[in-house]
C-alpha positions as semicolon CSV with decimal commas, in nm:
position;residue;x (nm);y (nm);z (nm)
1;M;1,979;0,792;-1,187
2;E;1,759;0,863;-1,487
3;L;1,415;0,977;-1,375
4;L;1,091;0,987;-1,571
5;R;0,807;1,220;-1,483
6;T;0,454;1,157;-1,605
7;P;0,306;1,469;-1,772
8;D;0,046;1,644;-1,555
9;E;-0,216;1,631;-1,828
10;R;-0,233;1,253;-1,784
11;F;-0,402;1,317;-1,447
12;A;-0,660;1,571;-1,565
13;G;-1,027;1,485;-1,523
14;L;-0,985;1,150;-1,350
15;P;-1,318;1,034;-1,203
16;G;-1,349;1,099;-0,831
17;W;-1,005;1,261;-0,809
18;L;-1,048;1,614;-0,675
19;F;-0,750;1,644;-0,442
20;T;-0,476;1,906;-0,450
21;P;-0,141;1,754;-0,552
22;R;0,143;1,809;-0,305
23;Y;0,510;1,735;-0,355
24;L;0,833;1,699;-0,164
25;E;1,181;1,593;-0,268
26;V;1,339;1,277;-0,134
27;D;1,683;1,160;-0,247
28;G;1,656;1,370;-0,561
29;L;1,310;1,234;-0,651
30;R;0,989;1,433;-0,651
31;L;0,728;1,247;-0,445
32;H;0,359;1,323;-0,484
33;Y;0,113;1,287;-0,200
34;V;-0,240;1,379;-0,097
35;D;-0,290;1,550;0,239
36;E;-0,653;1,616;0,331
37;G;-0,823;1,695;0,662
38;K;-0,701;1,787;1,007
39;G;-0,648;1,568;1,309
40;P;-0,451;1,253;1,387
41;P;-0,289;1,131;1,063
42;V;-0,387;0,816;0,877
43;L;-0,104;0,710;0,646
44;L;-0,250;0,531;0,343
45;L;0,008;0,318;0,160
46;H;-0,077;0,171;-0,179
47;G;0,074;-0,130;-0,345
48;E;0,129;-0,284;-0,687
49;P;0,053;-0,151;-0,952
50;S;-0,176;0,113;-0,805
51;W;-0,122;0,464;-0,668
52;S;-0,293;0,701;-0,426
53;Y;-0,595;0,706;-0,657
54;L;-0,683;0,375;-0,490
55;Y;-0,777;0,573;-0,177
56;R;-1,004;0,831;-0,340
57;K;-1,317;0,678;-0,179
58;M;-1,160;0,665;0,167
59;I;-0,993;1,007;0,187
60;P;-1,312;1,222;0,207
61;V;-1,468;0,993;0,470
62;L;-1,156;1,000;0,687
63;A;-1,117;1,376;0,652
64;G;-1,485;1,425;0,730
65;A;-1,440;1,222;1,048
66;G;-1,178;1,461;1,182
67;L;-0,871;1,272;1,064
68;R;-0,583;1,373;0,838
69;A;-0,557;1,144;0,536
70;V;-0,203;1,130;0,394
71;A;-0,161;0,918;0,080
72;P;0,178;0,921;-0,095
73;D;0,267;0,777;-0,433
74;M;0,573;0,556;-0,401
75;P;0,858;0,627;-0,645
76;G;0,777;0,455;-0,971
77;F;0,402;0,502;-0,926
78;G;0,134;0,768;-0,962
79;R;0,255;1,126;-0,993
80;S;0,587;1,054;-0,824
81;D;0,908;1,037;-1,025
82;K;0,994;0,703;-1,181
83;P;1,350;0,573;-1,200
84;A;1,391;0,441;-1,552
85;R;1,619;0,144;-1,476
86;R;1,486;-0,161;-1,296
87;E;1,821;-0,187;-1,115
88;D;1,742;0,141;-0,940
89;Y;1,461;-0,027;-0,746
90;S;1,530;-0,236;-0,438
91;Y;1,330;-0,328;-0,130
92;Q;1,568;-0,133;0,095
93;R;1,564;0,173;-0,129
94;H;1,183;0,180;-0,127
95;L;1,191;0,157;0,251
96;D;1,446;0,439;0,272
97;W;1,237;0,659;0,043
98;M;0,926;0,613;0,256
99;L;1,119;0,658;0,582
100;A;1,242;0,988;0,444
101;F;0,884;1,083;0,355
102;L;0,760;0,994;0,703
103;R;1,033;1,200;0,864
104;A;1,001;1,494;0,626
105;L;0,635;1,538;0,722
106;D;0,725;1,450;1,083
107;L;0,411;1,237;1,112
108;R;0,329;1,122;1,467
109;D;0,038;0,946;1,638
110;V;-0,004;0,774;1,301
111;T;-0,263;0,516;1,207
112;L;-0,112;0,310;0,925
113;F;-0,347;0,166;0,665
114;C;-0,144;-0,059;0,438
115;Q;-0,243;-0,289;0,152
116;D;-0,039;-0,511;-0,081
117;W;0,317;-0,369;-0,109
118;G;0,201;-0,091;0,122
119;G;0,226;-0,355;0,395
120;L;0,564;-0,488;0,290
121;I;0,695;-0,135;0,334
122;G;0,455;-0,005;0,598
123;L;0,508;-0,287;0,846
124;R;0,883;-0,233;0,815
125;L;0,824;0,137;0,892
126;V;0,635;0,035;1,205
127;A;0,923;-0,189;1,309
128;E;1,181;0,086;1,255
129;E;0,986;0,395;1,368
130;G;0,740;0,242;1,613
131;D;0,714;0,552;1,831
132;R;0,552;0,739;1,543
133;F;0,267;0,485;1,508
134;S;-0,032;0,449;1,739
135;R;-0,215;0,174;1,552
136;V;-0,204;-0,034;1,235
137;V;-0,464;-0,156;0,986
138;A;-0,338;-0,436;0,759
139;A;-0,553;-0,498;0,450
140;N;-0,474;-0,789;0,217
141;T;-0,106;-0,777;0,291
142;F;0,164;-0,959;0,485
143;L;0,534;-0,932;0,562
144;P;0,693;-1,233;0,388
145;T;1,024;-1,384;0,490
146;G;1,054;-1,656;0,226
147;D;1,018;-1,922;0,494
148;Q;0,661;-2,005;0,396
149;R;0,532;-2,164;0,077
150;V;0,454;-1,908;-0,193
151;P;0,093;-1,940;-0,315
152;P;0,066;-2,073;-0,672
153;A;-0,142;-1,769;-0,768
154;F;0,151;-1,543;-0,676
155;R;0,392;-1,745;-0,890
156;V;0,157;-1,712;-1,187
157;W;0,116;-1,339;-1,128
158;R;0,492;-1,283;-1,098
159;A;0,563;-1,479;-1,417
160;F;0,300;-1,280;-1,606
161;S;0,447;-0,950;-1,485
162;Q;0,788;-1,040;-1,628
163;L;0,680;-1,199;-1,957
164;T;0,399;-0,977;-2,082
165;P;0,520;-0,724;-2,342
166;V;0,262;-0,471;-2,221
167;F;0,206;-0,435;-1,847
168;P;-0,169;-0,347;-1,822
169;A;-0,203;-0,169;-1,486
170;G;-0,574;-0,090;-1,518
171;R;-0,659;-0,444;-1,621
172;I;-0,452;-0,584;-1,334
173;V;-0,639;-0,372;-1,080
174;Q;-0,970;-0,485;-1,232
175;L;-0,867;-0,851;-1,195
176;G;-0,804;-0,786;-0,825
177;C;-1,150;-0,640;-0,766
178;A;-1,472;-0,824;-0,693
179;Q;-1,681;-0,556;-0,864
180;P;-1,647;-0,430;-1,224
181;L;-1,462;-0,102;-1,267
182;D;-1,582;0,177;-1,490
183;P;-1,358;0,200;-1,799
184;A;-1,261;0,555;-1,696
185;V;-1,141;0,422;-1,359
186;R;-0,933;0,156;-1,529
187;K;-0,777;0,429;-1,741
188;A;-0,697;0,623;-1,424
189;Y;-0,474;0,334;-1,315
190;D;-0,304;0,346;-1,654
191;A;-0,258;0,725;-1,633
192;P;0,082;0,720;-1,454
193;F;0,234;0,508;-1,731
194;P;0,249;0,679;-2,075
195;G;0,470;0,396;-2,201
196;E;0,647;0,078;-2,098
197;R;0,962;0,267;-1,989
198;Y;0,757;0,418;-1,705
199;K;0,671;0,073;-1,567
200;A;1,013;-0,039;-1,443
201;G;0,905;-0,013;-1,080
202;A;0,574;-0,187;-1,141
203;R;0,750;-0,484;-1,299
204;Q;1,038;-0,492;-1,050
205;F;0,818;-0,495;-0,738
206;L;0,723;-0,857;-0,809
207;L;1,088;-0,964;-0,800
208;L;1,153;-0,787;-0,469
209;V;0,906;-0,993;-0,266
210;A;1,094;-1,218;-0,023
211;A;0,989;-1,551;-0,171
212;R;1,292;-1,758;-0,064
213;P;1,473;-1,775;0,272
214;D;1,788;-1,616;0,127
215;D;1,625;-1,330;-0,067
216;P;1,761;-0,982;0,021
217;G;1,444;-0,887;0,209
218;S;1,415;-1,208;0,407
219;A;1,650;-1,139;0,700
220;P;1,535;-0,776;0,753
221;N;1,174;-0,893;0,744
222;R;1,247;-1,159;1,004
223;A;1,396;-0,888;1,225
224;A;1,084;-0,676;1,173
225;W;0,868;-0,972;1,278
226;E;1,055;-0,986;1,609
227;V;0,938;-0,629;1,671
228;L;0,583;-0,702;1,555
229;K;0,563;-1,001;1,788
230;R;0,603;-0,750;2,072
231;W;0,358;-0,497;1,926
232;H;0,084;-0,438;2,185
233;K;-0,070;-0,125;2,034
234;P;-0,399;-0,181;1,844
235;F;-0,354;-0,381;1,524
236;L;-0,656;-0,447;1,301
237;T;-0,693;-0,673;0,997
238;L;-0,952;-0,587;0,731
239;F;-0,934;-0,827;0,438
240;G;-1,120;-0,877;0,115
241;G;-1,228;-1,240;0,107
242;R;-1,195;-1,287;-0,269
243;D;-0,816;-1,284;-0,288
244;P;-0,641;-1,611;-0,381
245;I;-0,295;-1,479;-0,294
246;M;-0,351;-1,321;0,048
247;R;-0,627;-1,549;0,175
248;G;-0,551;-1,657;0,532
249;A;-0,269;-1,409;0,593
250;E;-0,486;-1,221;0,842
251;K;-0,504;-1,532;1,064
252;R;-0,126;-1,554;1,082
253;M;-0,100;-1,190;1,188
254;Q;-0,371;-1,237;1,449
255;K;-0,178;-1,533;1,588
256;L;0,161;-1,360;1,600
257;I;0,093;-0,994;1,685
258;P;-0,032;-0,924;2,042
259;G;-0,205;-0,600;1,942
260;T;-0,455;-0,792;1,730
261;Q;-0,624;-0,937;2,038
262;G;-0,976;-0,809;2,100
263;Q;-0,989;-0,599;1,782
264;P;-1,290;-0,591;1,543
265;H;-1,126;-0,780;1,257
266;A;-1,327;-0,847;0,943
267;V;-1,308;-1,044;0,622
268;L;-1,537;-0,882;0,365
269;P;-1,675;-1,161;0,145
270;D;-1,776;-0,927;-0,139
271;A;-1,434;-0,759;-0,172
272;G;-1,121;-0,862;-0,357
273;H;-0,752;-0,783;-0,326
274;F;-0,811;-0,415;-0,402
275;L;-1,079;-0,383;-0,138
276;Q;-1,043;-0,004;-0,140
277;E;-1,221;-0,014;-0,475
278;D;-1,486;-0,264;-0,370
279;R;-1,562;-0,127;-0,022
280;G;-1,373;0,202;0,014
281;E;-1,631;0,409;0,200
282;D;-1,714;0,123;0,434
283;L;-1,345;0,066;0,510
284;A;-1,296;0,434;0,590
285;R;-1,595;0,436;0,825
286;R;-1,463;0,128;1,003
287;V;-1,118;0,282;1,040
288;A;-1,252;0,617;1,162
289;A;-1,473;0,451;1,425
290;W;-1,188;0,228;1,536
291;V;-0,945;0,518;1,571
292;R;-1,194;0,704;1,784
293;E;-1,293;0,405;1,997
294;P;-1,040;0,122;1,961
295;A;-1,123;-0,211;2,115
296;I;-0,926;-0,382;2,390
297;R;-0,560;-0,277;2,391
């Protein structure tokens, strides 16, 4: 497998990014992660096409509340190694990489905070390693099986991701926010990708979503749903209301997952798909308070 590694200087001087980089090796790849604070861990999983930078507003608040904020970069993103061939990315391989990460750090009593593709992987982690997780926060994400109608906005987004000659990560993140981003912040989302060869994972993610009943991820995701339908530990949904793709997904989770009952769910009307940008500090305060005093279990 040919691996690309983004030069370190691309990450120098990013606004709001003051965290010590940490690394471990998984399946021959170097994975980067942030690990700040002490206490019960909160695993922060990013999605497409972002990286752990998305959590820079949340990490200090969580750490200051006596929690351990752990935010990895998935392979193909951030400071982690990037397989150069699109064929080297699959849904199952991403899951295996993050399972290996979870086990390497031996994380337990975990609160999962997952958004976008962080949920497609994170909710599968919960289904496979449920004893490690104490609670889940799902933010603008879902676990698709291909049995439901794909929103038109997703079809447009997927087509754009495959046809555009230049994949503009910073611009994409801006389009998913309700508030304008500083140009330097947009550049921070472009930082992991010095050229188009580095974006194989970012482009391929869109093709890995289980959008049809017979897609490779469909059957494993259905099996994961059978576990989630028996999940009685606390499960919280925090959604940005200005998201045409994920709108309403929180209601389906609340209907299907027992642990959602009695929890302080919220839809934030002034936040978009990347609600960590729009309301990061507020999200972190909500999560910290909920971890300390969860609602009805």
